[in-house]
C-alpha positions as CSV (number, residue, x, y, z in Angstrom):
1,M,-76.4,-27.1,47.2
2,V,-78.9,-26.8,44.5
3,K,-81.8,-28.7,44.3
4,D,-83.6,-30.4,41.4
5,I,-87.1,-29.2,42.2
6,N,-88.2,-26.4,39.7
7,S,-90.1,-23.0,40.9
8,Y,-91.3,-20.2,38.1
9,T,-91.8,-16.6,38.6
10,R,-94.2,-15.3,35.9
11,I,-93.6,-12.1,34.3
12,T,-96.7,-9.9,33.2
13,T,-94.3,-6.2,33.8
14,I,-93.0,-4.0,31.0
15,A,-91.7,-0.2,30.7
16,T,-90.0,1.2,28.3
17,A,-86.6,2.3,30.4
18,G,-86.8,-1.6,31.3
19,A,-88.8,-3.3,34.3
20,V,-86.8,-5.1,36.8
21,T,-87.7,-8.3,38.1
22,Q,-85.3,-10.4,40.1
23,V,-86.1,-14.0,39.8
24,V,-84.1,-15.3,42.7
25,T,-81.0,-14.1,44.4
26,G,-77.6,-16.4,45.0
27,Q,-76.4,-19.9,43.2
28,A,-79.4,-20.7,40.6
29,I,-79.9,-22.9,37.5
30,L,-82.1,-20.7,34.8
31,E,-83.7,-24.0,33.3
32,R,-85.9,-21.9,30.6
33,I,-87.7,-18.9,29.4
34,I,-90.9,-19.2,28.3
35,V,-92.6,-16.3,26.2
36,G,-96.3,-17.0,26.1
37,A,-97.5,-15.0,23.3
38,T,-95.5,-13.1,20.6
39,T,-94.9,-9.9,22.2
40,A,-93.3,-6.2,21.2
41,V,-90.8,-7.0,24.3
42,I,-87.1,-7.5,24.6
43,V,-86.3,-9.8,27.2
44,G,-82.7,-9.2,28.9
45,V,-81.1,-11.9,31.5
46,I,-78.6,-11.3,34.1
47,D,-76.3,-13.2,36.4
48,N,-76.8,-10.4,39.0
49,T,-78.9,-8.6,41.9
50,S,-78.5,-5.2,40.6
51,G,-78.0,-3.2,37.1
52,T,-79.3,-3.6,33.5
53,T,-76.3,-4.5,31.7
54,V,-77.3,-8.1,29.8
55,N,-74.5,-10.9,30.6
56,V,-76.9,-14.2,29.8
57,N,-78.5,-13.6,27.1
58,K,-81.5,-11.5,24.9
59,I,-84.8,-12.4,23.8
60,G,-86.2,-10.5,20.9
61,S,-84.9,-7.5,19.1
62,R,-86.7,-3.7,18.3
63,T,-87.5,-5.4,15.2
64,N,-89.3,-8.1,15.9
65,G,-89.3,-8.2,20.1
66,A,-89.5,-11.9,21.2
67,I,-91.0,-14.6,19.9
68,A,-93.6,-17.1,21.6
69,N,-91.2,-20.2,22.4
70,T,-89.5,-22.2,24.9
71,Y,-85.9,-20.8,25.4
72,W,-83.7,-23.8,27.0
73,Y,-80.4,-22.4,29.0
74,G,-79.9,-25.1,31.7
75,V,-77.2,-22.7,33.0
76,Q,-75.6,-22.0,36.8
77,V,-75.8,-18.4,37.5
78,G,-73.8,-17.5,40.6
79,T,-75.5,-14.1,41.8
80,G,-79.1,-14.7,40.9
81,I,-81.4,-14.4,38.0
82,R,-82.4,-10.8,37.0
83,I,-85.2,-10.2,34.0
84,I,-85.1,-6.9,32.7
85,T,-88.1,-6.4,29.8
86,T,-88.2,-3.4,27.6
87,G,-90.3,-2.3,24.7
88,A,-92.6,0.6,23.1
89,T,-96.2,-1.6,23.6
90,T,-98.5,-1.5,26.2
91,V,-99.5,-5.3,25.7
92,A,-98.3,-6.8,29.0
93,P,-95.3,-9.9,28.0
94,D,-96.5,-13.2,29.3
95,I,-92.8,-14.4,30.4
96,T,-92.1,-17.5,32.5
97,V,-88.9,-17.8,34.4
98,V,-88.2,-21.7,35.8
99,W,-85.2,-22.0,37.8
100,R,-84.4,-24.1,40.5
101,Q,-82.0,-23.0,43.4
């Protein structure tokens, strides 16, 4: 059962090959992702607890990276919320994932 109380996970890690953050395991609602500052990072959103194949959404592109904004979802995931941050930069991203379980 999904509760009405939001939680958040802040992500400040990056790797050229992809830094993995398992936000939550199990059924949950992905409310939103907040990109605090425009960065040369691509944010991949996955409904799973393993792997790196993006199956929910991708924020940013190789040319633009992720644009500072709030990205609203309101979607239910069945397995978990997994975030992959990739990019050829040394500047850490400022990403907050808001979710509830």
